[in-house]
Each structure stands twice: as structure tokens, then as C-alpha cells.
Steps between C-alpha positions, in 0.01 A plus 500: 500500500667436836872521590523123470461529122797738461849382421724590797738698276240682290500831689876498557567449129257774397645741756846430359389671176450823695779464754756720324330798338711753314565829675307812407685824428435828328756704308724656604637236735816308586527126553803325650530123487744248647516119487707277728606140442698254705820412309450124551196276528266797502191285444557334840594816692367582846204719404456615860815709447338674204197582713722628782680727253168636374377553857816694579429736209134540595581569864758759399240699303202439727286303255258215577678175584477210251339164565784247549308244291453725194716495190410858402449834674377848416490790738562870547843590637500874560516664156551166329268222387689175556438175314685181602483159333664167579583282199654157462859625498484866590306777675413840353430841650349792310435841653313770308495868590302787345710759319849502350835580662658837426786328320399221257550156652640647823605215736316677783177376340598152624559609859231260623737215412797621705844353446519346846160334453604361161826365644296317764291319237507117520604484134695712254352770282434361154299793360467870584282718280394863518209610281397862446144548379414836345236643271557476127564844338261619231782454252639149560824605328586698815549170679826439317634838611423420862639147510807567285722552804346223708588193296789368291413552136661180374270279709197721557160360401199730470158366405131570492309256718137403557371638170702824535367570846852556633866525403755283680875562481798327659850375424527194729814640662575534871581854611767603750258452790407145396160571343365408160292784362177516304309810396126476435295778340124443506229689322290724725188322620656152509347310792704431812443127461641499148804701603557262791476194279744652251759575768449157655568333166818699455647403837391141448669505160829607657467255792432197284768607253752508785379168640512329161853623433621329817500191282765658278767483770406142581511415128851639466621303800333187366659547158843518662436174684361333188814605311690283750263204502427471128861413398507231769179352365632517142822323605299221662290460185816479289647234731184290473609400149820345641400147602831445677400744773292349782138605467444511875776757545347719228159457662632623835653807330176566315296468820721765662433741212128416496476561874654844459263581213198392705621717788526798265150432371358492852681820598382693195154358425311738730687810380454417131132423556456829686688685226258372235201593715632849572584554134140417407377757753735764355357448152149500645557835671640647179197373311253650748656845448379493137795715394527701180790705368554848641680751278723242332649400834602146588210285618511293816456175309790595273723571797412166659555316174852643468614514863288251694424209268867404444532445876192278501628307200830445682316354800286277279806390303678393820189314616466320167871422489480341845200292393682389182812395688285314753335309215840414350622376837185292544539339156868431564410342834251271329758396241765435763259304718410289196868438432561408864201264497624330182848459646356364823279258307802368309692471825210314661487263204870423539450441870204270431706309243778449754245395759357245257845355438565482872165333558579246227839428658339472840242258358773284347696512822185408689442198276863396548470539875172307497667214311789493742257518788310198366825301475614605846168434666461171316851395608425556865150353468632178338759475775240538771262254334785254454578510870129482588425197277828313553364296797209388283716414195706226675209273610334553164811385312534834314849626443562847648665622180199392299272674751690826464493466121123458508446786748719749312278569191187487709642750749626731225156501334328563833734789589469648151119484517499660844726783378267565204196519730681744729602718203145499359353596834749788532419627145127474577546701820702763311227531236237552770706778654528673166 
């Protein structure tokens, strides 16, 4: 089989399956993760700026430089293994380091992502996660003693994951240094690949949770705007029942409201679509953890059901409300256009009736004018003929008065016949034009 038989995208699509492998790490270890997103129109951002920001970090720590055309990067940066990925709306950085800090979740563990470097990022930080990976004690109950002071008890979730291979704990709160914390305890002998995949799922879970909840703020703003537009639409619908009000005026008012609704739909369609997609990824990542209850503690799915799902329902409710109002406006527009068309048809009928009456009057006037024209033309024609035949009437012994009397009916008939032929020829020419 030669290259000519291969689809041009076959190798690129297969390589995409292996383009972003999960990191490998062995307990104990520390992972720090940050994600940056442009505040507006992130999908169309200048991705060269993201690459320049990554190159600045790599150059600072002496690691291998990335390929400007790549959308992912992995490389050793001193003591850290760095993983970078470019997504549709955001970029992510994860650095893993062997060992644990002296103080749990010490901010110094994130020194690779210095404050000045983060401030220079093209976007704003949308997620920052610190994960401590340690070995699971022989007595799993000791885990609760160790994490008791790390997390807020009212929101802490602690679960078995991956068929009780590890315990994961976190409270989804941001600490004083701006980091969200997770603690992972893995059984001795767990492979580095499995530990890496577990940590990667956790940071992805937090990233996509944050990205999906961006739709909540947009939903609240949209709801405020819909609270202003919906009464206007309702008032227009109420006025439609009043036939004394001009339909065209109501139609113009309705078009103004519909235009605003369409603008809102365009502004929010991408964000609501992205929110649904990110929400699906969040639930997928929770499902892949295969969680089970750990010592009667709150499970991750329970936490999400109580704290996260209401936000997603709010976003979906705003999206559905916008779609419903748009449908109402569209139906009202159809009704108003029908009313305007009916009124215009009645108006056109009245105009046609008046035009018919005018045409009838014009026809009568035309007949009257034609009759007068026949008389006038005949009068002058008889006079001319009388003068022309007068020299012949004397020698012939015909009285001039008698001659005029004989010429008058003949001339009138001749003029009348000529006028009819002219009128017929004009009607025939008009019919041909039509």
C-alpha cells in the first residue's frame, strides 16, 4: 500500500489520540496547576501570545523550548516536570515535583509559577490547584486525622477512587494564597501512570467546573435584561387585542424588542453552549474516578449535586427562558404581520374601488368629449364642404341651403365612423402593449 492510498489526515488524527498523555508521578509528590483565560472572545485570542508566555517560563528555568506550532508541551524544568496544553478558550500549566513541602500546601511549592510571570499572562487566572500526593497509611482512618486541619469540614468531600486504590479529599475552597487544595493518598505500589491520570482528572475537574460556572454570571446578567424586555413584550401582546391601535406602530415596537432579544441570543449562545459542554466533561471526570464512600464522608458527586448543579440549572433556565421569549416574539410578529397584511389588503381594495369609479367617470367623460368632438368636427367639416361645393351648386341649380342639409348627416356619420376607427385602433394598440 503506497502513500497515495492514505487519507491525508489519517496520521495526524491518529497522533492526536496520543498528543496529550497524562503525567507520570510517584508518591510522595506535589502538583501545582494553573489555567489562564482571556476575559473576552477567548476562542479567537492571539495564540502566539500564549506560546510567548510559555517560552518565557521555559527560558527562565532552562528547559527545552517548545515548537511554536504545537498545542501541547512537556519538558523538564529543573526539579519540575512541566505540562502545558492549549485549549479552545484557555491554556493550562501543570508542574509536578517529587516530595512534599515541609508545611502542607506551602505556597513555595508553586514557586515555578512566580507572581510576576502570572501577572504577565495574556489572560486571567481561572483555576489554580495544588495537589499533594502521599502514600496511604496502613489504617485509612488516619487520613481523617491528617486532613482535619487542611479543609473546611462543612464542605469537605473525601472518597475512595479507582476501586479503593486511593483516597481523595478536598473542600473546593480557595485558600489565602489563591490555591484550591486536594489531598491524594495512594496505596503503596500504585503505578506512576495511574497516579498521574488520577491527578490529571482532578485538575481537569476543577478547570472545567470553573469554566462551566462562567455561564452562571452571564445567566444572571441575561435574566436581568430579560426582566426588562419581557414586560415590554407582554404589553405589546396586550395591545394587539385593541384594534383601534395601528398595527404598524405595534409591529415597529415589537421589532425593536425582537432585535434586542436576537442580540442577546447571539451574545450568549457560545457561552451557554460551552457551559453545557464543560458540564458534561465535569460529570465525565467524576464518573471516571469511580468513587465510593469513605468513612461516611460526603462524596464528590453529592457535593456537586448540592453546590454545583443549581448553578448549571440556573444557566440552563436562563437559556430556555431566552428561547421561550424569542418564540413568543416570533409568533407575535407573525400575528402582527398578518394583521398588517389584512389591513393593507382592505386598504388596497378601497383604493381599487375608487380607481374603478374614477375610470368609469373618465370613460363617461371620454364618451361625452367624443360626442362633442364629433359635433365640432362635423360643424367645421360641413362648413368647409359647403364652401368647397358652393361653386358647383349654382350651375347645377342646387340650392346652397339644401346642399348643406344633405352634407350635414353624411359628414356627421363620416366623422363618427372615423372616430370609432381611431378609438378601436388605440384600444388594439393598448391590448398589444399589455
